[in-house]
C-alpha positions, 0 to 999 in steps of 0.5 A: 532462486537456488544458485544451482539453477542460476549456475545451470542458466548462466554457466557460472555462479553469481558474483559472491554466490555459494553453491548452496545459497539462493539469489534474489531475481526481481521479476517486476520493477517497483512502479507496479505497471501491472496494476496501473490500470486498476481504478482505485476510489477513496471518498473523503468527506467533511461536514462543517458548520460555523456558529457565530455568537455575540461579540465576534465569537464563533465556533467551527464544528466539523466532522471528517470522514476518511475512506467513506466507502471503506475500500480495502484494495491493495496498495503494495504487493509481494514482489518476491517469487518463491521458486520452490513453492507452488504458484510462486508462494505469496508472489503478488499477494497484497502486503499493504491495503488502504487504511480503514474508515475513520471519523475525526471530530473538530471543534474550534473556538475563536474569541 
């Protein structure tokens, strides 16, 4: 927020502030209380099989699928409100989203 606006509200400049500078005013706390009621679902699955061989040997074969439904909801949001831009600029836009779907193959031999 421009310090001229802060000065008109407070009647003085913020400590260490210059008249042509800006002051960061946090509008939300870091706990994202606004988004706490949003249901977020991520499904991870593992498919595995143990294959036994003669002599006590075995192989563990598996496939891990993370984020099976490829959900892409926001996990971190822009918290800085731009006083000059329309509608606060990029305020409340997601800055981080859930990681994409990926598959990992596993193969372990025990002998």
